[in-house]
N, CA, C, O and the ligand as a Tripos MOL2 file, in Angstrom:
@<TRIPOS>MOLECULE
protein
  281   279    71     0     0
PROTEIN
NO_CHARGES

@<TRIPOS>ATOM
      1 N         -10.6780    7.6740    5.5930 N.3       1 MET1
      2 CA        -11.3790    7.4190    4.3680 C.3       1 MET1
      3 C         -12.8910    7.2010    4.6410 C.2       1 MET1
      4 O         -13.7770    7.7310    3.9700 O.2       1 MET1
      5 N         -13.1100    6.3350    5.7320 N.am      2 GLN2
      6 CA        -14.4870    6.0580    6.0050 C.3       2 GLN2
      7 C         -15.2240    7.3950    6.5190 C.2       2 GLN2
      8 O         -16.3790    7.6790    6.2020 O.2       2 GLN2
      9 N         -14.4580    8.1260    7.2970 N.am      3 GLN3
     10 CA        -15.0990    9.4020    7.8280 C.3       3 GLN3
     11 C         -15.4730   10.2780    6.7050 C.2       3 GLN3
     12 O         -16.5160   10.9260    6.7830 O.2       3 GLN3
     13 N         -14.7170   10.3560    5.6680 N.am      4 PHE4
     14 CA        -15.0590   11.2920    4.5410 C.3       4 PHE4
     15 C         -15.7200   10.6460    3.3490 C.2       4 PHE4
     16 O         -15.9010   11.2370    2.2850 O.2       4 PHE4
     17 N         -16.0770    9.3670    3.5960 N.am      5 ASN5
     18 CA        -16.8930    8.5910    2.5880 C.3       5 ASN5
     19 C         -16.1010    8.4830    1.2520 C.2       5 ASN5
     20 O         -16.6500    8.5690    0.1540 O.2       5 ASN5
     21 N         -14.7640    8.2860    1.4330 N.am      6 TYR6
     22 CA        -13.9060    8.1960    0.1520 C.3       6 TYR6
     23 C         -14.4680    6.9520   -0.6430 C.2       6 TYR6
     24 O         -14.5440    5.8460   -0.1070 O.2       6 TYR6
     25 N         -14.8500    7.1790   -1.9190 N.am      7 PRO7
     26 CA        -15.4440    6.1360   -2.6320 C.3       7 PRO7
     27 C         -14.4830    4.9870   -2.9180 C.2       7 PRO7
     28 O         -14.9480    3.8700   -3.1440 O.2       7 PRO7
     29 N         -13.2060    5.1940   -2.9220 N.am      8 GLY8
     30 CA        -12.2770    4.0760   -3.1800 C.3       8 GLY8
     31 C         -11.7730    3.3890   -1.9460 C.2       8 GLY8
     32 O         -10.7550    2.6960   -1.9650 O.2       8 GLY8
     33 N         -12.4970    3.5890   -0.8780 N.am      9 TYR9
     34 CA        -12.0280    3.0550    0.4260 C.3       9 TYR9
     35 C         -11.8050    1.5470    0.4030 C.2       9 TYR9
     36 O         -10.7420    1.0710    0.7990 O.2       9 TYR9
     37 N         -12.8020    0.7940   -0.0600 N.am     10 LEU10
     38 CA        -12.7040   -0.7100    0.0050 C.3      10 LEU10
     39 C         -11.5150   -1.2220   -0.9440 C.2      10 LEU10
     40 O         -10.7590   -2.1290   -0.5950 O.2      10 LEU10
     41 N         -11.4240   -0.5910   -2.1140 N.am     11 LYS11
     42 CA        -10.3780   -1.0130   -2.9740 C.3      11 LYS11
     43 C          -8.9840   -0.6380   -2.3940 C.2      11 LYS11
     44 O          -8.0020   -1.3620   -2.5610 O.2      11 LYS11
     45 N          -8.9530    0.4900   -1.7280 N.am     12 HIS12
     46 CA         -7.6620    0.9220   -1.1340 C.3      12 HIS12
     47 C          -7.3170    0.0270    0.1040 C.2      12 HIS12
     48 O          -6.1670   -0.3300    0.3600 O.2      12 HIS12
     49 N          -8.3410   -0.2810    0.7960 N.am     13 LYS13
     50 CA         -8.0370   -1.1550    1.9910 C.3      13 LYS13
     51 C          -7.5580   -2.4950    1.4720 C.2      13 LYS13
     52 O          -6.6240   -3.0790    2.0220 O.2      13 LYS13
     53 N          -8.1900   -2.9880    0.4160 N.am     14 ALA14
     54 CA         -7.7890   -4.3430   -0.1500 C.3      14 ALA14
     55 C          -6.3300   -4.2330   -0.6040 C.2      14 ALA14
     56 O          -5.5530   -5.1610   -0.3800 O.2      14 ALA14
     57 N          -5.9520   -3.1510   -1.2200 N.am     15 ALA15
     58 CA         -4.5700   -2.9940   -1.7500 C.3      15 ALA15
     59 C          -3.5670   -3.0180   -0.5490 C.2      15 ALA15
     60 O          -2.4930   -3.6160   -0.6250 O.2      15 ALA15
     61 N          -3.9770   -2.3300    0.5730 N.am     16 HIS16
     62 CA         -3.1150   -2.3790    1.7480 C.3      16 HIS16
     63 C          -3.0340   -3.8270    2.3500 C.2      16 HIS16
     64 O          -1.9740   -4.2910    2.7690 O.2      16 HIS16
     65 N          -4.1150   -4.4480    2.3640 N.am     17 ALA17
     66 CA         -4.1460   -5.8330    2.8700 C.3      17 ALA17
     67 C          -3.2050   -6.7800    2.0930 C.2      17 ALA17
     68 O          -2.4800   -7.6050    2.6490 O.2      17 ALA17
     69 N          -3.2770   -6.5930    0.7830 N.am     18 THR18
     70 CA         -2.4610   -7.3900   -0.1240 C.3      18 THR18
     71 C          -0.9290   -7.0820    0.0940 C.2      18 THR18
     72 O          -0.0840   -7.9760    0.0460 O.2      18 THR18
     73 N          -0.6260   -5.7520    0.3400 N.am     19 PHE19
     74 CA          0.6550   -5.3890    0.6260 C.3      19 PHE19
     75 C           1.1770   -6.0150    1.9220 C.2      19 PHE19
     76 O           2.2650   -6.5920    1.9410 O.2      19 PHE19
     77 N           0.4400   -5.9060    2.9470 N.am     20 VAL20
     78 CA          0.7750   -6.4080    4.2860 C.3      20 VAL20
     79 C           0.9970   -7.9050    4.1760 C.2      20 VAL20
     80 O           1.9770   -8.4370    4.6960 O.2      20 VAL20
     81 N           0.0360   -8.6120    3.4650 N.am     21 LYS21
     82 CA          0.2550  -10.0670    3.3440 C.3      21 LYS21
     83 C           1.5370  -10.4790    2.6560 C.2      21 LYS21
     84 O           2.2210  -11.4140    3.0700 O.2      21 LYS21
     85 N           1.8550   -9.7230    1.5490 N.am     22 LYS22
     86 CA          3.1080  -10.0200    0.8590 C.3      22 LYS22
     87 C           4.3150   -9.7710    1.7360 C.2      22 LYS22
     88 O           5.2020  -10.6230    1.8010 O.2      22 LYS22
     89 N           4.3800   -8.6890    2.3800 N.am     23 ILE23
     90 CA          5.5460   -8.2860    3.1950 C.3      23 ILE23
     91 C           5.5840   -9.2320    4.4420 C.2      23 ILE23
     92 O           6.6710   -9.6150    4.8750 O.2      23 ILE23
     93 N           4.4680   -9.5900    4.9900 N.am     24 THR24
     94 CA          4.5020  -10.4490    6.1410 C.3      24 THR24
     95 C           5.0100  -11.8870    5.6960 C.2      24 THR24
     96 O           5.7800  -12.5410    6.4000 O.2      24 THR24
     97 N           4.5550  -12.3020    4.5550 N.am     25 ASP25
     98 CA          5.0370  -13.6330    4.0100 C.3      25 ASP25
     99 C           6.5770  -13.5440    3.7870 C.2      25 ASP25
    100 O           7.3180  -14.4460    4.1790 O.2      25 ASP25
    101 N           7.0130  -12.4990    3.1870 N.am     26 PHE26
    102 CA          8.4070  -12.2810    2.9320 C.3      26 PHE26
    103 C           9.2140  -12.3310    4.1840 C.2      26 PHE26
    104 O          10.2320  -13.0190    4.2530 O.2      26 PHE26
    105 N           8.7490  -11.5710    5.2300 N.am     27 GLN27
    106 CA          9.4000  -11.4470    6.4910 C.3      27 GLN27
    107 C           9.5470  -12.7710    7.1620 C.2      27 GLN27
    108 O          10.5810  -13.0450    7.7710 O.2      27 GLN27
    109 N           8.5830  -13.5700    7.0730 N.am     28 LYS28
    110 CA          8.5900  -15.0120    7.7110 C.3      28 LYS28
    111 C           9.6690  -15.7610    6.9440 C.2      28 LYS28
    112 O          10.5540  -16.3430    7.5710 O.2      28 LYS28
    113 N           9.6350  -15.7720    5.6090 N.am     29 ASP29
    114 CA         10.5790  -16.5500    4.8640 C.3      29 ASP29
    115 C          11.9930  -16.0630    5.0490 C.2      29 ASP29
    116 O          12.9310  -16.8580    5.0890 O.2      29 ASP29
    117 N          12.1510  -14.7610    5.1620 N.am     30 PHE30
    118 CA         13.4720  -14.1190    5.3760 C.3      30 PHE30
    119 C          13.9980  -14.5100    6.7660 C.2      30 PHE30
    120 O          15.1590  -14.8890    6.9210 O.2      30 PHE30
    121 N          13.1590  -14.4130    7.7190 N.am     31 ALA31
    122 CA         13.4960  -14.7600    9.1100 C.3      31 ALA31
    123 C          13.9640  -16.2030    9.2700 C.2      31 ALA31
    124 O          14.8690  -16.4830   10.0560 O.2      31 ALA31
    125 N          13.3400  -17.1260    8.5160 N.am     32 SER32
    126 CA         13.6950  -18.5330    8.5780 C.3      32 SER32
    127 C          14.7400  -18.8840    7.6110 C.2      32 SER32
    128 O          14.9990  -20.0700    7.4050 O.2      32 SER32
    129 N          15.3770  -17.9130    6.9830 N.am     33 ASN33
    130 CA         16.4530  -18.1480    6.0560 C.3      33 ASN33
    131 C          16.0810  -18.9220    4.8140 C.2      33 ASN33
    132 O          16.9140  -19.5180    4.1310 O.2      33 ASN33
    133 N          14.7650  -18.8840    4.5510 N.am     34 ARG34
    134 CA         14.2680  -19.6230    3.2770 C.3      34 ARG34
    135 C          14.3550  -18.6620    2.0880 C.2      34 ARG34
    136 O          14.2740  -19.0840    0.9340 O.2      34 ARG34
    137 N          14.5070  -17.4790    2.3540 N.am     35 LEU35
    138 CA         14.4790  -16.5240    1.2190 C.3      35 LEU35
    139 C          15.3100  -15.2990    1.5450 C.2      35 LEU35
    140 O          15.2340  -14.7440    2.6410 O.2      35 LEU35
    141 N          16.1460  -14.8700    0.5170 N.am     36 GLY36
    142 CA         16.8550  -13.6210    0.7100 C.3      36 GLY36
    143 C          16.0680  -12.5170   -0.0220 C.2      36 GLY36
    144 O          14.9360  -12.7150   -0.4640 O.2      36 GLY36
    145 N          16.7120  -11.3600   -0.1280 N.am     37 ILE37
    146 CA         16.0120  -10.2670   -0.7880 C.3      37 ILE37
    147 C          16.1030  -10.5310   -2.2520 C.2      37 ILE37
    148 O          17.1950  -10.7480   -2.7780 O.2      37 ILE37
    149 N          15.0100  -10.5200   -2.9110 N.am     38 THR38
    150 CA         14.9490  -10.9500   -4.2720 C.3      38 THR38
    151 C          14.6390   -9.7270   -5.1430 C.2      38 THR38
    152 O          14.1400   -8.7150   -4.6520 O.2      38 THR38
    153 N          14.9310   -9.8320   -6.4040 N.am     39 LEU39
    154 CA         14.5820   -8.8260   -7.4010 C.3      39 LEU39
    155 C          13.0480   -8.5660   -7.4220 C.2      39 LEU39
    156 O          12.5730   -7.4410   -7.5720 O.2      39 LEU39
    157 N          12.3010   -9.7120   -7.2560 N.am     40 ASP40
    158 CA         10.8980   -9.6320   -7.2090 C.3      40 ASP40
    159 C          10.3840   -8.7150   -6.0240 C.2      40 ASP40
    160 O           9.4740   -7.9030   -6.1910 O.2      40 ASP40
    161 N          10.9990   -8.8920   -4.8730 N.am     41 LEU41
    162 CA         10.6590   -8.0790   -3.7810 C.3      41 LEU41
    163 C          11.0230   -6.5830   -3.9640 C.2      41 LEU41
    164 O          10.2770   -5.6690   -3.6120 O.2      41 LEU41
    165 N          12.1960   -6.4210   -4.5270 N.am     42 ILE42
    166 CA         12.6030   -5.0300   -4.7800 C.3      42 ILE42
    167 C          11.6870   -4.3570   -5.7260 C.2      42 ILE42
    168 O          11.3530   -3.1900   -5.5220 O.2      42 ILE42
    169 N          11.2430   -5.0540   -6.7960 N.am     43 ASN43
    170 CA         10.3890   -4.5300   -7.7830 C.3      43 ASN43
    171 C           9.0200   -4.2920   -7.1970 C.2      43 ASN43
    172 O           8.3290   -3.3350   -7.5440 O.2      43 ASN43
    173 N           8.6470   -5.1760   -6.3060 N.am     44 PHE44
    174 CA          7.3020   -5.0090   -5.6410 C.3      44 PHE44
    175 C           7.2900   -3.7240   -4.7760 C.2      44 PHE44
    176 O           6.3390   -2.9430   -4.7940 O.2      44 PHE44
    177 N           8.3190   -3.5590   -4.0720 N.am     45 LEU45
    178 CA          8.4400   -2.3450   -3.1870 C.3      45 LEU45
    179 C           8.5820   -1.0300   -4.0160 C.2      45 LEU45
    180 O           8.0320    0.0210   -3.6890 O.2      45 LEU45
    181 N           9.3030   -1.1720   -5.0260 N.am     46 LYS46
    182 CA          9.5030   -0.0090   -5.9870 C.3      46 LYS46
    183 C           8.0850    0.3230   -6.6410 C.2      46 LYS46
    184 O           7.6590    1.4750   -6.7190 O.2      46 LYS46
    185 N           7.4490   -0.7170   -7.0690 N.am     47 ASP47
    186 CA          6.0120   -0.4790   -7.5910 C.3      47 ASP47
    187 C           5.1200    0.2120   -6.5670 C.2      47 ASP47
    188 O           4.3710    1.1340   -6.8920 O.2      47 ASP47
    189 N           5.2150   -0.2560   -5.3160 N.am     48 TRP48
    190 CA          4.3550    0.2540   -4.2300 C.3      48 TRP48
    191 C           4.6190    1.7630   -4.0820 C.2      48 TRP48
    192 O           3.6900    2.5660   -4.0080 O.2      48 TRP48
    193 N           5.9300    2.1280   -4.0420 N.am     49 VAL49
    194 CA          6.2600    3.5030   -3.8560 C.3      49 VAL49
    195 C           5.8350    4.3150   -5.0100 C.2      49 VAL49
    196 O           5.1840    5.3490   -4.8580 O.2      49 VAL49
    197 N           6.2050    3.8500   -6.1930 N.am     50 ASN50
    198 CA          5.9390    4.6570   -7.3920 C.3      50 ASN50
    199 C           4.4880    4.7090   -7.7970 C.2      50 ASN50
    200 O           4.0470    5.7620   -8.2570 O.2      50 ASN50
    201 N           3.7160    3.6560   -7.6620 N.am     51 ASN51
    202 CA          2.3490    3.6450   -8.0470 C.3      51 ASN51
    203 C           1.3300    3.8340   -6.9610 C.2      51 ASN51
    204 O           0.2970    4.4730   -7.1630 O.2      51 ASN51
    205 N           1.6220    3.2790   -5.8080 N.am     52 HIS52
    206 CA          0.6750    3.3680   -4.6850 C.3      52 HIS52
    207 C           0.8140    4.7190   -3.9600 C.2      52 HIS52
    208 O          -0.1080    5.5320   -3.8870 O.2      52 HIS52
    209 N           2.0280    4.8940   -3.4360 N.am     53 ILE53
    210 CA          2.2660    6.0910   -2.5910 C.3      53 ILE53
    211 C           2.2280    7.3300   -3.4380 C.2      53 ILE53
    212 O           1.5590    8.2950   -3.0690 O.2      53 ILE53
    213 N           2.9310    7.3510   -4.5810 N.am     54 ARG54
    214 CA          2.9970    8.5530   -5.3160 C.3      54 ARG54
    215 C           1.8170    8.8630   -6.2130 C.2      54 ARG54
    216 O           1.6810    9.9910   -6.6870 O.2      54 ARG54
    217 N           0.9530    7.8710   -6.4580 N.am     55 GLU55
    218 CA         -0.2410    8.0200   -7.2970 C.3      55 GLU55
    219 C          -1.4950    7.7810   -6.5460 C.2      55 GLU55
    220 O          -2.2900    8.7000   -6.3490 O.2      55 GLU55
    221 N          -1.7040    6.5300   -6.1050 N.am     56 THR56
    222 CA         -3.0090    6.1580   -5.5380 C.3      56 THR56
    223 C          -3.2900    6.8980   -4.2900 C.2      56 THR56
    224 O          -4.4150    7.3480   -4.0740 O.2      56 THR56
    225 N          -2.2570    7.0490   -3.4150 N.am     57 ASP57
    226 CA         -2.5480    7.7120   -2.0580 C.3      57 ASP57
    227 C          -2.8330    9.1920   -2.2960 C.2      57 ASP57
    228 O          -3.4020    9.8530   -1.4270 O.2      57 ASP57
    229 N          -2.4530    9.7170   -3.4400 N.am     58 LYS58
    230 CA         -2.7440   11.1770   -3.7170 C.3      58 LYS58
    231 C          -4.1650   11.3710   -4.2170 C.2      58 LYS58
    232 O          -4.6620   12.4970   -4.2330 O.2      58 LYS58
    233 N          -4.7890   10.3620   -4.6020 N.am     59 GLN59
    234 CA         -6.1480   10.4600   -5.2000 C.3      59 GLN59
    235 C          -7.1330   10.9020   -4.1040 C.2      59 GLN59
    236 O          -8.0830   11.6210   -4.4140 O.2      59 GLN59
    237 N          -6.9550   10.5230   -2.9040 N.am     60 TYR60
    238 CA         -7.9160   11.0100   -1.8920 C.3      60 TYR60
    239 C          -7.5830   12.2750   -1.2360 C.2      60 TYR60
    240 O          -8.3760   12.7370   -0.4150 O.2      60 TYR60
    241 N          -6.4570   12.9030   -1.5220 N.am     61 SER61
    242 CA         -6.0700   14.1190   -0.8380 C.3      61 SER61
    243 C          -6.9290   15.2770   -1.2040 C.2      61 SER61
    244 O          -7.1570   16.1140   -0.3310 O.2      61 SER61
    245 N          -7.4680   15.4310   -2.4810 N.am     62 ALA62
    246 CA         -8.3370   16.4850   -2.8750 C.3      62 ALA62
    247 C          -9.6650   16.4140   -2.0640 C.2      62 ALA62
    248 O         -10.1720   17.4280   -1.5840 O.2      62 ALA62
    249 N         -10.1950   15.1990   -1.9360 N.am     63 LEU63
    250 CA        -11.3930   15.0410   -1.2030 C.3      63 LEU63
    251 C         -11.2350   15.3860    0.2840 C.2      63 LEU63
    252 O         -12.0940   16.0080    0.9090 O.2      63 LEU63
    253 N         -10.1320   14.9610    0.7880 N.am     64 PHE64
    254 CA         -9.8750   15.1960    2.2740 C.3      64 PHE64
    255 C          -9.7060   16.7420    2.4380 C.2      64 PHE64
    256 O         -10.2150   17.3200    3.3980 O.2      64 PHE64
    257 N          -8.9850   17.3990    1.4850 N.am     65 ASN65
    258 CA         -8.8250   18.8480    1.6400 C.3      65 ASN65
    259 C         -10.1420   19.5610    1.5710 C.2      65 ASN65
    260 O         -10.3960   20.5120    2.3110 O.2      65 ASN65
    261 N         -11.0150   19.0740    0.6340 N.am     66 ALA66
    262 CA        -12.2730   19.7020    0.4080 C.3      66 ALA66
    263 C         -13.1740   19.5790    1.6380 C.2      66 ALA66
    264 O         -14.0420   20.4120    1.9000 O.2      66 ALA66
    265 N         -12.9140   18.4640    2.3980 N.am     67 LYS67
    266 CA        -13.6780   18.2370    3.6820 C.3      67 LYS67
    267 C         -13.0910   18.9370    4.8890 C.2      67 LYS67
    268 O         -13.5770   18.8180    6.0140 O.2      67 LYS67
    269 N         -11.9980   19.6950    4.6030 N.am     68 GLY68
    270 CA        -11.3990   20.4720    5.6190 C.3      68 GLY68
    271 C         -10.2190   19.8720    6.3180 C.2      68 GLY68
    272 O          -9.7190   20.4660    7.2740 O.2      68 GLY68
    273 N          -9.7680   18.7810    5.9140 N.am     69 LEU69
    274 CA         -8.5670   18.1260    6.4210 C.3      69 LEU69
    275 C          -7.3550   18.6590    5.6790 C.2      69 LEU69
    276 O          -7.2750   18.4750    4.4640 O.2      69 LEU69
    277 N          -6.4270   19.2950    6.3280 N.am     70 VAL70
    278 CA         -5.3040   19.8610    5.7440 C.3      70 VAL70
    279 C          -4.1270   18.9600    5.9250 C.2      70 VAL70
    280 O          -3.0280   19.2830    5.4750 O.2      70 VAL70
    281 FE         -2.5330    3.8420    0.6620 Fe       71 FE271
@<TRIPOS>BOND
     1     1     2 1
     2     2     3 1
     3     3     4 2
     4     3     5 am
     5     5     6 1
     6     6     7 1
     7     7     8 2
     8     7     9 am
     9     9    10 1
    10    10    11 1
    11    11    12 2
    12    11    13 am
    13    13    14 1
    14    14    15 1
    15    15    16 2
    16    15    17 am
    17    17    18 1
    18    18    19 1
    19    19    20 2
    20    19    21 am
    21    21    22 1
    22    22    23 1
    23    23    24 2
    24    23    25 am
    25    25    26 1
    26    26    27 1
    27    27    28 2
    28    27    29 am
    29    29    30 1
    30    30    31 1
    31    31    32 2
    32    31    33 am
    33    33    34 1
    34    34    35 1
    35    35    36 2
    36    35    37 am
    37    37    38 1
    38    38    39 1
    39    39    40 2
    40    39    41 am
    41    41    42 1
    42    42    43 1
    43    43    44 2
    44    43    45 am
    45    45    46 1
    46    46    47 1
    47    47    48 2
    48    47    49 am
    49    49    50 1
    50    50    51 1
    51    51    52 2
    52    51    53 am
    53    53    54 1
    54    54    55 1
    55    55    56 2
    56    55    57 am
    57    57    58 1
    58    58    59 1
    59    59    60 2
    60    59    61 am
    61    61    62 1
    62    62    63 1
    63    63    64 2
    64    63    65 am
    65    65    66 1
    66    66    67 1
    67    67    68 2
    68    67    69 am
    69    69    70 1
    70    70    71 1
    71    71    72 2
    72    71    73 am
    73    73    74 1
    74    74    75 1
    75    75    76 2
    76    75    77 am
    77    77    78 1
    78    78    79 1
    79    79    80 2
    80    79    81 am
    81    81    82 1
    82    82    83 1
    83    83    84 2
    84    83    85 am
    85    85    86 1
    86    86    87 1
    87    87    88 2
    88    87    89 am
    89    89    90 1
    90    90    91 1
    91    91    92 2
    92    91    93 am
    93    93    94 1
    94    94    95 1
    95    95    96 2
    96    95    97 am
    97    97    98 1
    98    98    99 1
    99    99   100 2
   100    99   101 am
   101   101   102 1
   102   102   103 1
   103   103   104 2
   104   103   105 am
   105   105   106 1
   106   106   107 1
   107   107   108 2
   108   107   109 am
   109   109   110 1
   110   110   111 1
   111   111   112 2
   112   111   113 am
   113   113   114 1
   114   114   115 1
   115   115   116 2
   116   115   117 am
   117   117   118 1
   118   118   119 1
   119   119   120 2
   120   119   121 am
   121   121   122 1
   122   122   123 1
   123   123   124 2
   124   123   125 am
   125   125   126 1
   126   126   127 1
   127   127   128 2
   128   127   129 am
   129   129   130 1
   130   130   131 1
   131   131   132 2
   132   131   133 am
   133   133   134 1
   134   134   135 1
   135   135   136 2
   136   135   137 am
   137   137   138 1
   138   138   139 1
   139   139   140 2
   140   139   141 am
   141   141   142 1
   142   142   143 1
   143   143   144 2
   144   143   145 am
   145   145   146 1
   146   146   147 1
   147   147   148 2
   148   147   149 am
   149   149   150 1
   150   150   151 1
   151   151   152 2
   152   151   153 am
   153   153   154 1
   154   154   155 1
   155   155   156 2
   156   155   157 am
   157   157   158 1
   158   158   159 1
   159   159   160 2
   160   159   161 am
   161   161   162 1
   162   162   163 1
   163   163   164 2
   164   163   165 am
   165   165   166 1
   166   166   167 1
   167   167   168 2
   168   167   169 am
   169   169   170 1
   170   170   171 1
   171   171   172 2
   172   171   173 am
   173   173   174 1
   174   174   175 1
   175   175   176 2
   176   175   177 am
   177   177   178 1
   178   178   179 1
   179   179   180 2
   180   179   181 am
   181   181   182 1
   182   182   183 1
   183   183   184 2
   184   183   185 am
   185   185   186 1
   186   186   187 1
   187   187   188 2
   188   187   189 am
   189   189   190 1
   190   190   191 1
   191   191   192 2
   192   191   193 am
   193   193   194 1
   194   194   195 1
   195   195   196 2
   196   195   197 am
   197   197   198 1
   198   198   199 1
   199   199   200 2
   200   199   201 am
   201   201   202 1
   202   202   203 1
   203   203   204 2
   204   203   205 am
   205   205   206 1
   206   206   207 1
   207   207   208 2
   208   207   209 am
   209   209   210 1
   210   210   211 1
   211   211   212 2
   212   211   213 am
   213   213   214 1
   214   214   215 1
   215   215   216 2
   216   215   217 am
   217   217   218 1
   218   218   219 1
   219   219   220 2
   220   219   221 am
   221   221   222 1
   222   222   223 1
   223   223   224 2
   224   223   225 am
   225   225   226 1
   226   226   227 1
   227   227   228 2
   228   227   229 am
   229   229   230 1
   230   230   231 1
   231   231   232 2
   232   231   233 am
   233   233   234 1
   234   234   235 1
   235   235   236 2
   236   235   237 am
   237   237   238 1
   238   238   239 1
   239   239   240 2
   240   239   241 am
   241   241   242 1
   242   242   243 1
   243   243   244 2
   244   243   245 am
   245   245   246 1
   246   246   247 1
   247   247   248 2
   248   247   249 am
   249   249   250 1
   250   250   251 1
   251   251   252 2
   252   251   253 am
   253   253   254 1
   254   254   255 1
   255   255   256 2
   256   255   257 am
   257   257   258 1
   258   258   259 1
   259   259   260 2
   260   259   261 am
   261   261   262 1
   262   262   263 1
   263   263   264 2
   264   263   265 am
   265   265   266 1
   266   266   267 1
   267   267   268 2
   268   267   269 am
   269   269   270 1
   270   270   271 1
   271   271   272 2
   272   271   273 am
   273   273   274 1
   274   274   275 1
   275   275   276 2
   276   275   277 am
   277   277   278 1
   278   278   279 1
   279   279   280 2
@<TRIPOS>SUBSTRUCTURE
     1 MET1         2 RESIDUE 1 A MET
     2 GLN2         6 RESIDUE 1 A GLN
     3 GLN3        10 RESIDUE 1 A GLN
     4 PHE4        14 RESIDUE 1 A PHE
     5 ASN5        18 RESIDUE 1 A ASN
     6 TYR6        22 RESIDUE 1 A TYR
     7 PRO7        26 RESIDUE 1 A PRO
     8 GLY8        30 RESIDUE 1 A GLY
     9 TYR9        34 RESIDUE 1 A TYR
    10 LEU10       38 RESIDUE 1 A LEU
    11 LYS11       42 RESIDUE 1 A LYS
    12 HIS12       46 RESIDUE 1 A HIS
    13 LYS13       50 RESIDUE 1 A LYS
    14 ALA14       54 RESIDUE 1 A ALA
    15 ALA15       58 RESIDUE 1 A ALA
    16 HIS16       62 RESIDUE 1 A HIS
    17 ALA17       66 RESIDUE 1 A ALA
    18 THR18       70 RESIDUE 1 A THR
    19 PHE19       74 RESIDUE 1 A PHE
    20 VAL20       78 RESIDUE 1 A VAL
    21 LYS21       82 RESIDUE 1 A LYS
    22 LYS22       86 RESIDUE 1 A LYS
    23 ILE23       90 RESIDUE 1 A ILE
    24 THR24       94 RESIDUE 1 A THR
    25 ASP25       98 RESIDUE 1 A ASP
    26 PHE26      102 RESIDUE 1 A PHE
    27 GLN27      106 RESIDUE 1 A GLN
    28 LYS28      110 RESIDUE 1 A LYS
    29 ASP29      114 RESIDUE 1 A ASP
    30 PHE30      118 RESIDUE 1 A PHE
    31 ALA31      122 RESIDUE 1 A ALA
    32 SER32      126 RESIDUE 1 A SER
    33 ASN33      130 RESIDUE 1 A ASN
    34 ARG34      134 RESIDUE 1 A ARG
    35 LEU35      138 RESIDUE 1 A LEU
    36 GLY36      142 RESIDUE 1 A GLY
    37 ILE37      146 RESIDUE 1 A ILE
    38 THR38      150 RESIDUE 1 A THR
    39 LEU39      154 RESIDUE 1 A LEU
    40 ASP40      158 RESIDUE 1 A ASP
    41 LEU41      162 RESIDUE 1 A LEU
    42 ILE42      166 RESIDUE 1 A ILE
    43 ASN43      170 RESIDUE 1 A ASN
    44 PHE44      174 RESIDUE 1 A PHE
    45 LEU45      178 RESIDUE 1 A LEU
    46 LYS46      182 RESIDUE 1 A LYS
    47 ASP47      186 RESIDUE 1 A ASP
    48 TRP48      190 RESIDUE 1 A TRP
    49 VAL49      194 RESIDUE 1 A VAL
    50 ASN50      198 RESIDUE 1 A ASN
    51 ASN51      202 RESIDUE 1 A ASN
    52 HIS52      206 RESIDUE 1 A HIS
    53 ILE53      210 RESIDUE 1 A ILE
    54 ARG54      214 RESIDUE 1 A ARG
    55 GLU55      218 RESIDUE 1 A GLU
    56 THR56      222 RESIDUE 1 A THR
    57 ASP57      226 RESIDUE 1 A ASP
    58 LYS58      230 RESIDUE 1 A LYS
    59 GLN59      234 RESIDUE 1 A GLN
    60 TYR60      238 RESIDUE 1 A TYR
    61 SER61      242 RESIDUE 1 A SER
    62 ALA62      246 RESIDUE 1 A ALA
    63 LEU63      250 RESIDUE 1 A LEU
    64 PHE64      254 RESIDUE 1 A PHE
    65 ASN65      258 RESIDUE 1 A ASN
    66 ALA66      262 RESIDUE 1 A ALA
    67 LYS67      266 RESIDUE 1 A LYS
    68 GLY68      270 RESIDUE 1 A GLY
    69 LEU69      274 RESIDUE 1 A LEU
    70 VAL70      278 RESIDUE 1 A VAL
    71 FE271      281 GROUP 0 **** ****
């Protein structure tokens, strides 16, 4: 994204950081038996796949293709 000057880079990077933080927090709670798999977690992951991977991640593909990245 930085190489191709993707205008949404910082916002995208922040979204990934938020995702990593949430999953890391969950993993710690799960490993210490403080938390099981919750509906909130499932919905969060479902939202990530449906909105981030299927929508947001596709927004930069046109720019990357135009810059020669296939
Ligand atoms: Fe992404």
